[in-house]
C-alpha positions, -999 to 999 in steps of 0.1 A, spaced: -812 -403 -315 -782 -433 -291 -782 -451 -321 -779 -420 -344 -747 -415 -324 -734 -451 -322 -736 -452 -361 -717 -424 -363 -690 -436 -342 -687 -470 -353 -687 -455 -389 -656 -434 -375 -642 -462 -359 -640 -480 -393 -622 -453 -409 -595 -445 -386 -591 -481 -384 -590 -483 -423 -561 -451 -420 -538 -471 -398 -538 -503 -422 -535 -483 -446 -508 -461 -430 -487 -496 -417 -494 -519 -452 -478 -481 -474 -450 -481 -446 -441 -514 -450 -439 -515 -485 -424 -481 -485 -396 -506 -462 -395 -529 -490 -383 -503 -518 -361 -486 -496 -345 -516 -491 -347 -534 -529 -343 -498 -550 -313 -471 -551 -322 -448 -534 -308 -417 -561 -321 -379 -552 -335 -373 -583 -353 -390 -611 -341 -426 -611 -337 -437 -646 -316 -403 -651 -296 -409 -626 -260 -431 -621 -236 -443 -587 -215 -422 -606 -229 -389 -614 -214 -361 -596 -215 -322 -604 -182 -307 -616 -171 -272 -622 -172 -266 -663 -172 -305 -672 -205 -304 -651 -214 -339 -652 -185 -366 -634 -177 -393 -618 -177 -399 -577 -143 -405 -568 -141 -438 -541 -164 -457 -551 -152 -488 -560 -150 -500 -594 -129 -531 -600 -109 -554 -571 -86 -534 -557 -93 -500 -585 -109 -472 -577 -116 -438 -590 -88 -416 -588 -92 -381 -572 -103 -363 -602 -131 -386 -607 -113 -408 -631 -110 -444 -639 -75 -455 -638 -47 -440 -627 -32 -404 -637 -7 -389 -644 27 -374 -623 32 -340 -620 62 -342 -640 64 -366 -672 91 -384 -677 122 -389 -701 103 -408 -731 67 -405 -717 42 -402 -744 11 -390 -725 -27 -397 -740 -60 -390 -724 -90 -407 -740 -123 -388 -731 -154 -405 -743 -186 -413 -721 -195 -447 -704 -182 -470 -734 -145 -456 -724 -155 -455 -691 -165 -487 -682 -149 -522 -692 -132 -553 -680 -107 -534 -691 -121 -505 -703 -104 -499 -740 -80 -475 -725 -61 -494 -710 -66 -520 -738 -48 -500 -758 -21 -484 -735 -16 -531 -736 -12 -528 -773 13 -502 -775 33 -518 -747 29 -554 -770 46 -535 -796 72 -521 -770 56 -483 -765 64 -490 -731 66 -453 -725 35 -450 -736 9 -441 -715 -29 -437 -722 -50 -425 -690 -89 -423 -688 -110 -393 -690 -146 -412 -695 -172 -401 -674 -209 -415 -677 -231 -398 -698 -207 -376 -709 -208 -358 -744 -179 -335 -768 -190 -298 -741 -179 -314 -712 -152 -329 -730 -140 -305 -743 -139 -285 -709 -119 -310 -694 -92 -307 -719 -86 -269 -714 -97 -277 -671 -75 -303 -662 -59 -324 -691 -44 -289 -698 -23 -298 -667 -8 -326 -671 11 -324 -703 -5 -335 -728 8 -356 -758 -22 -371 -778 -53 -365 -770 -84 -393 -782 -124 -386 -784 -146 -417 -784 -173 -411 -786 -208 -395 -808 -235 -413 -796 -240 -388 -764 -239 -365 -788 -265 -379 -812 -292 -396 -788 -291 -378 -753 -309 -348 -767 -338 -373 -779 -343 -389 -751 -331 -365 -723 -329 -325 -723 -339 -315 -757 -318 -285 -762 -284 -295 -785 -250 -294 -765 -267 -298 -727 -254 -317 -703 -267 -349 -695 -304 -333 -677 -293 -300 -671 -327 -290 -666 -329 -311 -635 -302 -292 -620 -315 -259 -630 -349 -269 -617 -341 -266 -583 -359 -248 -559 -330 -234 -540 -315 -210 -574 -353 -205 -580 -363 -168 -581 -396 -172 -576 -416 -206 -561 -453 -190 -566 -467 -222 -580 -437 -246 -575 -454 -279 -571 -451 -287 -532 -466 -312 -529 -454 -332 -554 -416 -326 -539 -434 -335 -504 -440 -371 -518 -413 -372 -537 -395 -381 -505 -411 -420 -514 -390 -441 -530 -425 -464 -535 -439 -439 -551 -408 -427 -573 -401 -460 -586 -446 -465 -589 -448 -432 -607 -416 -420 -626 -441 -398 -653 -454 -379 -632 -423 -370 -614 -407 -363 -645 -438 -338 -658 -445 -325 -626 -410 -312 -622 -390 -307 -647 -404 -294 -681 -389 -316 -708 -423 -310 -727 -422 -273 -729 -383 -279 -731 -388 -295 -767 -412 -273 -782 -391 -242 -778 -363 -261 -791 -386 -273 -817 -383 -315 -811 -372 -335 -833 -374 -314 -867 -344 -306 -894 -336 -280 -877 -327 -294 -841 -312 -324 -860 -291 -300 -875 -282 -279 -843 -270 -310 -826 -254 -319 -859 -233 -283 -857 -229 -281 -817 -209 -317 -812 -186 -305 -848 -179 -271 -836 -170 -286 -801 -144 -309 -822 -133 -277 -841 -121 -261 -810 -112 -295 -793 -85 -298 -818 -73 -261 -814 -73 -261 -772 -55 -293 -779 -27 -279 -802 -25 -252 -781 -10 -273 -751 11 -287 -776 -10 -319 -783 -18 -335 -812 -58 -346 -814 -79 -373 -832 -113 -379 -826 -136 -418 -832 -176 -418 -842 -184 -448 -822 -200 -478 -837 -240 -484 -821 -270 -508 -824 -282 -491 -855 -253 -496 -882 -251 -534 -875 -265 -550 -896 -265 -589 -888 -278 -592 -854 -283 -616 -825 -310 -623 -809 -298 -602 -779 -294 -577 -797 -328 -577 -817 -344 -575 -784 -329 -540 -785 -335 -527 -817 -356 -510 -830 -369 -490 -864 -373 -455 -856 -340 -450 -840 -319 -465 -866 -339 -445 -886 -330 -416 -868 -292 -427 -861 -290 -430 -899 -299 -397 -908 -281 -378 -877 -248 -396 -892 -257 -386 -926 -265 -346 -918 -230 -346 -892 -204 -361 -920 -226 -332 -947 -210 -306 -918 -183 -320 -913 -172 -314 -952 -184 -283 -953 -163 -277 -920 -134 -290 -940 -127 -312 -911 -111 -344 -914 -98 -351 -878 -132 -375 -868 -127 -413 -881 -164 -427 -882 -158 -466 -869 -196 -462 -870 -204 -497 -890 -169 -518 -879 -197 -542 -861 -216 -535 -895 -213 -574 -910 -203 -588 -879 -221 -624 -871 -218 -626 -835 -230 -609 -806 -214 -577 -799 -240 -553 -780 -260 -555 -750 -280 -526 -753 -285 -492 -779 -239 -490 -777 -228 -508 -748 -204 -538 -758 -195 -575 -747 -158 -572 -735 -153 -597 -765 -159 -567 -785 -138 -535 -779 -106 -557 -792 -117 -545 -826 -125 -510 -816 -91 -513 -793 -73 -519 -829 -91 -495 -848 -76 -469 -829 -45 -479 -824 -34 -480 -860 -50 -443 -865 -34 -433 -836 2 -453 -841 15 -429 -866 9 -401 -848 30 -415 -821 55 -425 -845 65 -389 -853 73 -383 -814 84 -423 -800 103 -452 -813 93 -484 -799 114 -496 -766 123 -453 -764 104 -457 -730 124 -487 -719 
């Protein structure tokens, strides 16, 4: 009898020691994971160090983040300077909106564009960067109405298209929704019925190690991505048309809202890797046939919709690097710093006639 109890006792002892060992190993690995990985609040692969919630614009940038040496985000959370409340005599204010391709750069495209005007003698022309990470046209439209309108704009530029065409393909599938809006609306604090809510998943979600080890599990458990894709008939022709229609409607509204505040408006459909014919070895790593076919299809639908709406304020820059032999794209849409000059000069060429109606060289001097 004692032997039986001794065996049970030894078995329980081994189980206890094994549990302690597992806990110690897991704790050690968790500490390493927290040191190694950034600890974003939800779904790291859908997040950015610059993203935060903002009224109306929805997703913006966090202020007090250092971008470059001695450069921080301004009081509205955008990169670079903000205009003074009162416009100086001879000043011409340009506001440039877009996603990360407007926000990022050393310097970014808005700063390069302003420099082009300064070199041409337009010293009173100031270009303000209102780009946000993962921003799309719906958010840009809100920014024009709720933010830019307060600063007496003369010209508003939208440089975008990629996020509008592609965000719904990889993230929240609903056309026109901000980047991963489904994450925010699945916050348990705003749920009216928590029956069946994945409490255990949220409990283990606190582990950085598990989040990085099993990202797909958390995505499919915490957000109804598959359900939403079925609701919108994901990847269907109707779904693609809805994306394009939303984008075009936002452009039309942006022009009308800009005009209501006395500003000219112009938009540029940005280049992406899909439209580049000659790929460098680095670019070939990011180029997928499926993605190229999707983007060509969406571009065709877009310009058909623009034609149907008789809207001519969107300039197509998608082919600007079409036969460019050198390495341009670091991923599917972001470019190397040297390549930004070509886009900047093309934007300058189209914007200059709008400015010359009001400002002459050296008028701000």
